[in-house]
C-alpha positions as CSV (number, residue, x, y, z in Angstrom):
1,X,23.3,-23.2,-44.7
2,X,20.6,-20.7,-45.5
3,X,21.0,-18.0,-42.8
4,X,17.4,-16.9,-42.5
5,X,14.4,-19.0,-43.7
6,X,10.8,-17.7,-43.6
7,X,7.9,-20.1,-44.0
8,X,5.0,-18.1,-45.6
9,X,5.0,-15.3,-48.2
10,X,2.1,-13.3,-46.8
11,X,2.4,-9.7,-45.6
12,X,4.1,-10.7,-42.3
13,X,6.8,-12.9,-43.7
14,X,7.5,-10.7,-46.7
15,X,7.9,-7.6,-44.5
16,X,10.5,-9.5,-42.4
17,X,12.4,-10.4,-45.5
18,X,12.3,-6.9,-47.0
19,X,13.4,-5.1,-43.8
20,X,16.1,-7.7,-43.0
21,X,17.5,-7.1,-46.5
22,X,17.5,-3.3,-45.9
23,X,19.5,-3.8,-42.8
24,X,21.8,-6.7,-43.7
25,X,23.4,-8.9,-46.3
26,X,22.0,-12.1,-44.8
27,X,21.0,-15.0,-47.0
28,X,17.2,-15.0,-47.0
29,X,14.9,-17.7,-48.3
30,X,11.1,-17.6,-48.4
31,X,9.1,-20.8,-48.7
32,X,5.5,-20.8,-49.8
33,X,3.2,-23.5,-51.1
34,X,0.4,-21.1,-52.0
35,X,2.0,-18.9,-54.8
36,X,5.3,-18.2,-56.4
37,X,5.2,-14.5,-55.4
38,X,3.7,-12.4,-52.6
39,X,0.3,-10.9,-53.4
40,X,-2.3,-8.8,-51.6
41,X,-4.7,-11.3,-49.8
42,X,-7.2,-8.5,-49.3
43,X,-7.6,-8.2,-53.1
44,X,-8.7,-11.9,-53.6
45,X,-12.3,-11.0,-53.9
46,X,-11.6,-8.5,-56.7
47,X,-9.8,-11.1,-58.8
48,X,-13.0,-13.3,-58.7
49,X,-15.2,-10.3,-59.5
50,X,-13.1,-9.3,-62.5
51,X,-12.0,-5.9,-61.1
52,X,-8.3,-7.0,-61.0
53,X,-6.1,-9.6,-62.5
54,X,-3.9,-11.7,-60.2
55,X,-0.8,-9.9,-61.6
56,X,-2.2,-6.6,-60.4
57,X,-2.4,-7.8,-56.8
58,X,1.4,-8.3,-56.6
59,X,2.9,-5.2,-54.9
60,X,6.3,-6.0,-56.3
61,X,7.4,-6.9,-59.8
62,X,8.6,-10.5,-60.1
63,X,12.2,-9.4,-60.7
64,X,12.1,-7.6,-57.3
65,X,13.1,-10.7,-55.4
66,X,16.1,-11.6,-57.4
67,X,17.3,-8.0,-57.5
68,X,17.1,-7.9,-53.7
69,X,18.7,-11.3,-53.3
70,X,15.7,-13.0,-51.6
71,X,15.4,-16.6,-52.7
72,X,11.9,-17.9,-53.3
73,X,11.1,-21.6,-52.9
74,X,7.7,-23.0,-54.0
75,X,7.0,-25.9,-51.8
76,X,5.1,-27.3,-48.8
77,X,7.0,-27.9,-45.6
78,X,6.1,-31.2,-44.1
79,X,8.6,-31.5,-41.2
80,X,10.5,-29.2,-38.9
81,X,13.5,-30.5,-36.9
82,X,14.4,-27.7,-34.5
83,X,17.4,-29.7,-33.1
84,X,19.1,-30.2,-36.4
85,X,17.6,-26.9,-37.7
86,X,16.3,-28.6,-40.9
87,X,13.0,-28.1,-42.8
88,X,11.8,-31.0,-45.1
89,X,9.6,-30.3,-48.1
90,X,6.9,-32.5,-49.5
91,X,9.2,-33.4,-52.5
92,X,11.9,-34.6,-50.0
93,X,14.2,-31.5,-50.3
94,X,15.8,-30.5,-47.1
95,X,16.5,-26.8,-46.2
96,X,18.8,-26.1,-43.3
97,X,18.4,-22.8,-41.4
98,X,20.2,-20.6,-38.9
99,X,17.2,-18.7,-37.8
100,X,13.6,-19.6,-38.7
101,X,10.5,-17.4,-39.0
102,X,7.1,-19.2,-39.0
103,X,4.6,-16.9,-40.8
104,X,2.2,-19.7,-41.8
105,X,-1.0,-17.6,-41.6
106,X,-4.5,-19.0,-41.0
107,X,-6.8,-21.8,-41.9
108,X,-10.6,-21.7,-42.4
109,X,-12.6,-23.0,-39.5
110,X,-14.6,-26.2,-39.8
111,X,-16.7,-27.6,-37.0
112,X,-17.2,-31.2,-37.9
113,X,-20.5,-30.8,-39.9
114,X,-21.5,-33.9,-41.8
115,X,-20.7,-33.4,-45.4
116,X,-18.3,-30.5,-44.9
117,X,-15.7,-32.1,-47.2
118,X,-18.1,-32.7,-50.1
119,X,-17.2,-31.3,-53.5
120,X,-18.8,-27.8,-53.8
121,X,-18.0,-27.0,-50.1
122,X,-15.2,-24.6,-49.4
123,X,-13.8,-21.7,-47.4
124,X,-12.3,-18.4,-48.6
125,X,-8.8,-17.6,-47.4
126,X,-6.2,-18.7,-50.0
127,X,-5.5,-18.1,-53.7
128,X,-6.4,-21.7,-54.2
129,X,-9.8,-21.0,-52.6
130,X,-10.5,-18.4,-55.3
131,X,-9.4,-20.8,-58.0
132,X,-11.7,-23.5,-56.5
133,X,-14.6,-21.0,-56.4
134,X,-14.1,-20.4,-60.1
135,X,-14.8,-24.1,-60.7
136,X,-17.6,-24.4,-58.2
137,X,-19.4,-21.3,-59.6
138,X,-19.7,-22.8,-63.1
139,X,-23.4,-23.5,-63.6
140,X,-24.3,-22.7,-60.0
141,X,-27.5,-20.8,-59.4
142,X,-27.6,-20.8,-55.6
143,X,-25.1,-20.8,-52.7
144,X,-25.4,-21.1,-49.0
145,X,-22.9,-19.2,-46.8
146,X,-22.5,-20.4,-43.2
147,X,-21.2,-18.0,-40.6
148,X,-21.5,-14.2,-40.3
149,X,-18.4,-12.2,-40.4
150,X,-16.2,-10.2,-42.8
151,X,-15.2,-13.2,-44.9
152,X,-18.8,-14.3,-45.3
153,X,-19.9,-10.9,-46.5
154,X,-17.0,-10.8,-49.0
155,X,-18.0,-14.2,-50.4
156,X,-21.7,-13.1,-50.6
157,X,-20.7,-10.0,-52.7
158,X,-18.4,-12.2,-54.9
159,X,-21.2,-14.7,-55.7
160,X,-23.8,-12.0,-56.3
161,X,-21.5,-10.5,-58.9
162,X,-22.0,-13.7,-60.8
163,X,-25.8,-13.6,-60.4
164,X,-25.6,-16.6,-58.0
165,X,-28.4,-16.3,-55.4
166,X,-27.1,-16.3,-51.8
167,X,-28.7,-17.6,-48.6
168,X,-26.7,-16.5,-45.5
169,X,-27.0,-18.6,-42.3
170,X,-26.2,-16.5,-39.2
171,X,-26.7,-18.0,-35.8
172,X,-26.9,-14.6,-34.1
173,X,-30.1,-12.5,-34.0
174,X,-28.5,-9.9,-36.2
175,X,-25.5,-9.9,-38.4
176,X,-22.1,-10.0,-36.5
177,X,-23.8,-9.1,-33.3
178,X,-21.2,-10.9,-31.3
179,X,-18.8,-8.1,-32.5
180,X,-21.0,-5.1,-33.4
181,X,-23.3,-3.2,-31.0
182,X,-27.0,-3.8,-31.7
183,X,-27.7,-0.6,-33.7
184,X,-24.6,-1.1,-35.8
185,X,-25.5,-4.8,-36.4
186,X,-29.0,-3.9,-37.4
187,X,-27.8,-1.3,-39.9
188,X,-25.6,-3.9,-41.6
189,X,-28.3,-6.5,-41.5
190,X,-30.7,-4.2,-43.3
191,X,-28.1,-3.4,-45.9
192,X,-27.4,-7.1,-46.6
193,X,-31.2,-7.7,-47.1
194,X,-31.4,-4.7,-49.5
195,X,-28.8,-6.4,-51.7
196,X,-31.1,-9.3,-52.2
197,X,-29.3,-11.7,-49.9
198,X,-31.6,-14.3,-48.2
199,X,-30.4,-13.6,-44.7
200,X,-31.5,-16.3,-42.2
201,X,-30.9,-15.0,-38.7
202,X,-30.8,-17.3,-35.6
203,X,-30.2,-20.1,-38.0
204,X,-27.5,-22.8,-37.8
205,X,-26.2,-25.5,-40.1
206,X,-26.9,-29.1,-39.2
207,X,-25.5,-31.0,-42.2
208,X,-24.5,-30.7,-45.8
209,X,-26.3,-33.1,-48.2
210,X,-24.8,-34.8,-51.3
211,X,-26.6,-35.3,-54.6
212,X,-26.5,-38.3,-56.9
213,X,-23.0,-37.3,-58.3
214,X,-21.6,-36.9,-54.8
215,X,-21.5,-33.1,-55.0
216,X,-23.4,-30.9,-52.6
217,X,-27.1,-30.6,-53.4
218,X,-28.5,-28.9,-50.3
219,X,-27.9,-28.0,-46.6
220,X,-30.1,-28.9,-43.7
221,X,-30.5,-26.3,-40.9
222,X,-30.9,-27.1,-37.2
223,X,-34.6,-26.5,-37.6
224,X,-34.8,-29.3,-40.2
225,X,-35.3,-27.1,-43.3
226,X,-33.5,-28.1,-46.5
227,X,-32.1,-25.4,-48.7
228,X,-31.1,-26.5,-52.2
229,X,-27.7,-25.2,-53.4
230,X,-24.7,-26.0,-55.5
231,X,-22.1,-24.2,-53.4
232,X,-21.6,-24.1,-49.7
233,X,-19.3,-21.4,-48.3
234,X,-18.0,-22.2,-44.8
235,X,-17.0,-18.8,-43.4
236,X,-17.3,-19.0,-39.6
237,X,-13.9,-17.4,-39.2
238,X,-10.3,-18.7,-39.3
239,X,-7.8,-20.0,-36.9
240,X,-4.0,-19.9,-36.8
241,X,-2.2,-22.4,-38.9
242,X,0.0,-24.1,-36.3
243,X,0.3,-27.6,-37.8
244,X,4.0,-27.3,-38.7
245,X,5.0,-25.7,-35.5
246,X,3.1,-28.1,-33.3
247,X,4.5,-31.2,-35.1
248,X,8.0,-29.7,-34.8
249,X,7.6,-29.3,-31.0
250,X,7.3,-25.5,-31.0
251,X,4.9,-24.6,-28.1
252,X,1.5,-23.6,-29.2
253,X,-1.9,-22.5,-27.8
254,X,-4.5,-21.1,-30.1
255,X,-1.5,-20.0,-32.1
256,X,2.3,-20.3,-32.0
257,X,3.2,-18.9,-28.6
258,X,5.6,-15.9,-28.7
259,X,6.6,-13.1,-26.4
260,X,6.5,-9.4,-27.2
261,X,9.6,-9.8,-29.3
262,X,7.9,-12.5,-31.4
263,X,10.3,-15.1,-30.1
264,X,9.1,-18.6,-29.5
265,X,10.4,-20.8,-26.7
266,X,12.7,-22.6,-29.1
267,X,16.0,-20.9,-29.8
268,X,16.3,-19.3,-33.2
269,X,12.6,-19.9,-34.0
270,X,10.3,-16.9,-34.3
271,X,6.7,-16.3,-35.5
272,X,4.6,-13.4,-36.7
273,X,1.4,-12.6,-38.4
274,X,-1.9,-14.5,-38.2
275,X,-0.4,-17.7,-36.8
276,X,1.3,-16.0,-33.8
277,X,-0.2,-15.9,-30.3
278,X,1.4,-13.2,-28.2
279,X,1.5,-14.2,-24.5
280,X,0.1,-11.7,-22.1
281,X,1.2,-11.9,-18.4
282,X,-1.4,-12.3,-15.7
283,X,-5.1,-13.0,-16.3
284,X,-5.4,-11.2,-19.6
285,X,-6.2,-13.2,-22.7
286,X,-3.3,-13.8,-25.1
287,X,-3.5,-11.9,-28.3
288,X,-4.0,-13.3,-31.8
289,X,-4.0,-10.5,-34.3
290,X,-5.2,-11.5,-37.7
291,X,-5.1,-8.2,-39.6
292,X,-3.0,-7.1,-42.6
293,X,-1.6,-4.0,-40.8
294,X,-0.7,-5.9,-37.6
295,X,1.1,-8.5,-39.7
296,X,3.1,-5.8,-41.4
297,X,3.9,-4.1,-38.0
298,X,5.0,-7.5,-36.5
299,X,7.2,-8.2,-39.5
300,X,8.9,-4.8,-39.2
301,X,9.6,-5.2,-35.5
302,X,10.9,-8.8,-36.0
303,X,13.2,-7.7,-38.8
304,X,14.9,-5.3,-36.4
305,X,15.3,-8.0,-33.8
306,X,16.8,-10.4,-36.4
307,X,19.3,-7.8,-37.3
308,X,20.5,-7.3,-33.8
309,X,18.3,-4.4,-32.7
310,X,15.9,-6.4,-30.3
311,X,12.6,-4.6,-30.7
312,X,9.3,-5.3,-29.0
313,X,6.2,-5.4,-31.1
314,X,3.9,-2.5,-30.1
315,X,0.6,-2.4,-32.0
316,X,-0.7,0.9,-30.7
317,X,-4.4,1.7,-31.0
318,X,-6.5,-1.1,-32.5
319,X,-7.8,-0.3,-35.9
320,X,-9.7,-2.1,-38.7
321,X,-11.5,-1.2,-41.9
322,X,-13.8,-3.3,-44.1
323,X,-16.7,-3.0,-46.5
324,X,-20.2,-4.4,-46.0
325,X,-21.3,-4.5,-49.7
326,X,-21.0,-0.7,-50.5
327,X,-20.9,0.6,-46.9
328,X,-17.4,1.4,-45.7
329,X,-16.7,0.5,-42.0
330,X,-13.9,1.8,-39.8
331,X,-13.3,1.0,-36.1
332,X,-10.7,2.5,-33.7
333,X,-9.8,1.6,-30.2
334,X,-12.2,-0.9,-28.5
335,X,-15.9,-0.9,-29.2
336,X,-17.7,-3.8,-27.3
337,X,-21.0,-5.1,-28.6
338,X,-22.4,-4.1,-25.2
339,X,-21.3,-1.2,-23.0
340,X,-18.8,-2.4,-20.4
341,X,-18.7,-1.2,-16.8
342,X,-17.7,2.5,-16.5
343,X,-18.2,3.3,-20.2
344,X,-20.9,5.0,-22.2
345,X,-21.9,4.6,-25.8
346,X,-23.2,7.4,-28.0
347,X,-24.8,6.3,-31.4
348,X,-25.9,8.5,-34.2
349,X,-27.5,7.2,-37.4
350,X,-28.5,9.2,-40.6
351,X,-32.2,9.0,-41.5
352,X,-31.2,7.2,-44.7
353,X,-30.0,4.2,-42.6
354,X,-26.6,3.8,-44.3
355,X,-24.4,6.2,-42.4
356,X,-23.7,6.1,-38.7
357,X,-21.2,6.9,-36.0
358,X,-20.6,5.5,-32.5
359,X,-18.4,7.0,-29.9
360,X,-17.4,5.1,-26.7
361,X,-16.2,7.1,-23.8
362,X,-15.2,6.7,-20.2
363,X,-17.9,7.8,-17.7
364,X,-15.3,9.2,-15.3
365,X,-13.2,11.5,-17.4
366,X,-15.3,11.3,-20.6
367,X,-12.2,10.3,-22.7
368,X,-13.1,8.6,-26.0
369,X,-11.8,5.0,-26.0
370,X,-13.4,3.7,-29.2
371,X,-15.2,4.7,-32.4
372,X,-17.2,3.0,-35.2
373,X,-18.0,4.7,-38.4
374,X,-20.2,3.5,-41.2
375,X,-20.5,5.1,-44.6
376,X,-18.2,8.0,-43.7
377,X,-14.4,8.1,-44.2
378,X,-12.3,9.4,-41.4
379,X,-8.6,10.0,-41.1
380,X,-6.7,7.3,-39.3
381,X,-4.0,9.5,-37.6
382,X,-6.6,11.9,-36.3
383,X,-8.9,9.3,-34.8
384,X,-5.9,7.4,-33.3
385,X,-4.5,10.6,-31.8
386,X,-7.8,11.4,-30.1
387,X,-7.8,8.0,-28.4
388,X,-4.1,8.1,-27.5
389,X,-4.5,11.6,-26.1
390,X,-7.7,10.6,-24.1
391,X,-9.6,13.5,-25.7
392,X,-13.0,14.1,-24.0
393,X,-16.0,13.2,-26.1
394,X,-17.2,16.9,-26.3
395,X,-13.8,17.9,-27.6
396,X,-13.8,15.2,-30.2
397,X,-17.3,16.2,-31.4
398,X,-16.3,19.8,-31.6
399,X,-13.3,18.8,-33.8
400,X,-15.0,16.1,-35.8
401,X,-14.4,17.8,-39.1
402,X,-10.7,17.5,-38.6
403,X,-11.0,13.8,-39.2
404,X,-13.2,14.1,-42.4
405,X,-11.2,12.2,-45.0
406,X,-11.8,14.5,-48.0
407,X,-14.2,17.4,-47.4
408,X,-14.4,18.1,-51.1
409,X,-16.0,14.7,-51.8
410,X,-17.3,13.4,-48.5
411,X,-20.0,15.4,-46.7
412,X,-19.5,16.3,-43.0
413,X,-22.2,15.2,-40.6
414,X,-20.8,17.0,-37.6
415,X,-23.7,19.3,-37.1
416,X,-26.2,16.4,-37.1
417,X,-24.1,14.3,-34.8
418,X,-23.6,17.1,-32.3
419,X,-27.3,17.9,-32.3
420,X,-28.1,14.2,-31.5
421,X,-25.4,14.2,-28.8
422,X,-26.9,17.3,-27.1
423,X,-30.4,15.8,-27.2
424,X,-29.2,12.6,-25.6
425,X,-26.7,13.8,-23.1
426,X,-27.5,17.4,-22.3
427,X,-28.4,16.5,-18.7
428,X,-25.1,14.6,-18.1
429,X,-22.7,17.0,-19.8
430,X,-21.1,19.6,-17.5
431,X,-22.7,23.0,-18.0
432,X,-19.7,24.8,-19.6
433,X,-19.3,22.1,-22.2
434,X,-23.0,21.9,-22.8
435,X,-23.1,25.6,-23.5
436,X,-20.2,25.3,-25.9
437,X,-21.7,22.4,-27.8
438,X,-25.1,24.2,-28.1
439,X,-23.3,27.3,-29.5
440,X,-21.3,25.2,-32.0
441,X,-22.2,26.0,-35.6
442,X,-24.6,28.7,-34.4
């Protein structure tokens, strides 16, 4: 019997395998239907754009797995029997396990649109999606992307790199405004338009239309407009891939239900990464965390548990980074798209319209609880430390240069940000702090 079996070779599953190996001599098997070896999913767009080859996206040489005695199985798991502790593959092979980790990742969302399964229609999540896009892009002159979000903006950039015109259907009034505050969303929306994208706001997909050959020829919007295209990218987010777990009787909700130790309700079955839903006691919403770094952290914590050191997963301060075309974006803590009760938002934007900062702070003690940065690189440990330490907003502003990623190459905007803060908040800032900020840089 294989001692430990991991289904999924993404960052979560591979982190489990690596750290279990560091702590033990257990027999480890990783099963994946996507690729033979682990690769960096965040680099998929660069393969299509020609910036990297697939081989360059693999963090470990192919011989790494054999050297570290981690068996790799290329196959699709069709059945899970948690009573007999057996996995069945599509080819009929059966793999028994002692302990099982489900790290099955995510699947692209579809919402039952007519024509959503036509040739030329696809999502963007897996390596196979990039291979399919290579085929769909041949001879294509126009694409329609449905759904604003980080995957959609990546797909738009990928297609533009092949001189394929892009129409972007976003149902919100501005891009990603269900996540970003209004000013942030408008900044990104302007930038998308400046890159030649036909951004259709407050616009929704009604159906996808087939041509004479059966391939997509156009989309029809909710307003009745037809937009000709040869590619339709469905990017309205992703959802946890729970098919195997659900069919095997493992309790699921939005994702595979786990506790803080990433244990499911079935003995010897665990889950981590995009597919896991961490149960939260009380009225709070359960957590599904679909980021690279959270998958890695979950994998590390679970590996310790599997090796006898039962360890709760603790994410710490929320963080994410992305790129909107050529504007870098970082977010720390929690930044709601609209101020919540008891909190204040301060926003500064450079006159050029491509650089901005947002600080969210508590009205009672003025502690910073969230930050957004656009077009400026900030140091993760510094920003995280400010939020953990509940540093007052005036203190954060006075020390903003400490977070400047590389002062030699990235200009500091601290003076401009402080001036804008003083102008907006001078009446509400306690007098000693106001005098300090007004003297700053004098």
